[in-house]
N, C-alpha and C positions, 0 to 999 in steps of 0.2 A: 229247121228249128234253130240250130246253132247260129246260122247266118243272120236270121232275123234278130236274135238276141245281140249279136255283135254289132249290127247296124244300129240298134236301139241304144246300146252302150256308147257308141261313138257319138250319136246325136246328143245324148245326155252330157257327155264330156265337153262337147262343143258349146252347148248352152251354158255350162258352168264356167268355162273359160271366158266366154263373152261377158257373163255377169261379173266375174272377177275384174275384168278389164274396165267395165263401166263403173264399178265401185271405186276402183283405183283412180280413174279420171276425176270422179266427183271429189274424192279426198284431196287430190292435188289441186283442184280448183279452189278449195277452202271457202266455198260458199259464194264465189264471185257471181255465178249465174243467178242465184237468189237475189243478191244485192242489185244486180243489173235490172232484173225484172221489177224489183221494188222501186227503183228510180223511174222506170218506164211507166209504172202504175200511177205515178204522180203527174205524168205528162198528159196534157190534152192534145197537143200538137207537137210535131217534130219537123225540123228543117235540116237538110244537109248543108254544110258550109265548107268552103275551102280554108286552107291554113291561115291566110292573112285576115279573113273575116272573123275567124275564131279568135285570133289575137286581138282584134278590135273589141270584141265582146268582153274578153277578159280584162283588157285595158280600161274598159268603161266601168269596171268594178263588179262584174258578175263572176262568181266563183265557179270553178270547174269541179264536177263531182269526182270524188276520189276513186270510185269504182272503175271509172274509165281508164285510169292509169294501171289498174290491175289486170287489164286484158292484154292479149298479145295479138297484134300490135296495139300499143296504147291508143286510146281514143279520148277526145275531149268531149265531155257531156256537160253542157252549160244551160242552166235555167235562166231565161231572160223574158222580158215582156214581148208580146207579139209585135208591137210597133217597132221596137228596137231591132228585132230580127228581120222584119220586112224591109228595113232601110238598107240592109246589106245586099250587094249586087249578086252574090252567089247563093242566096237562100233558095233552096229547092225543097218543097214540101214532100214528106214521105210518111207512110203509115207508121203509127206508134205500135210496133210489134217487133219481135226478134226475126227480122227478115235479112236475107243476104245483103240487100241494099243498105240497111242501117248498120249491120255488123261490119261491112267493108269500108264504111266512111271513117275518115280520120277525125272529123269534128261534127258534132250534132248539137244543134240548139233546140232546147225544149221549152214549151210553154206550160206552166203549171195550171191546174184547175183553179178556179176562183175560190 
C-alpha cells in the first residue's frame, strides 16, 4: 500500500514539474507563438526562399512581419503577391502550418487571402 502511494506521489510531482516548465516556456515566449499562428492564418500559400531572394522581395517594397524577428533563429516572413514570388528561382511551395520545414526556413514568402 505504501509503495503504491509513493509511486502515485512521484507521478503527481512529475506532472506538476512538467506543467510548471510548460507555463514558464509560454511566459518567456511572450505570445510569439500566438502571433506567428495569427500571421499564418492570413496566408493562403507559403513558399520557402533562400536569403538573396528574400532580400529581393524586401527591396521590392514588401515588408517583413515583425513576429519573424522574435523567433530564434530569426526568420523573415514576407507577404507578397503570388506572381512576384513565383518569379524567384528559389521559391519552393510548402504547406501553411507549423511544420518543421516551415520553422527551419530562414525566409518564407506568404500569399494573403484575397
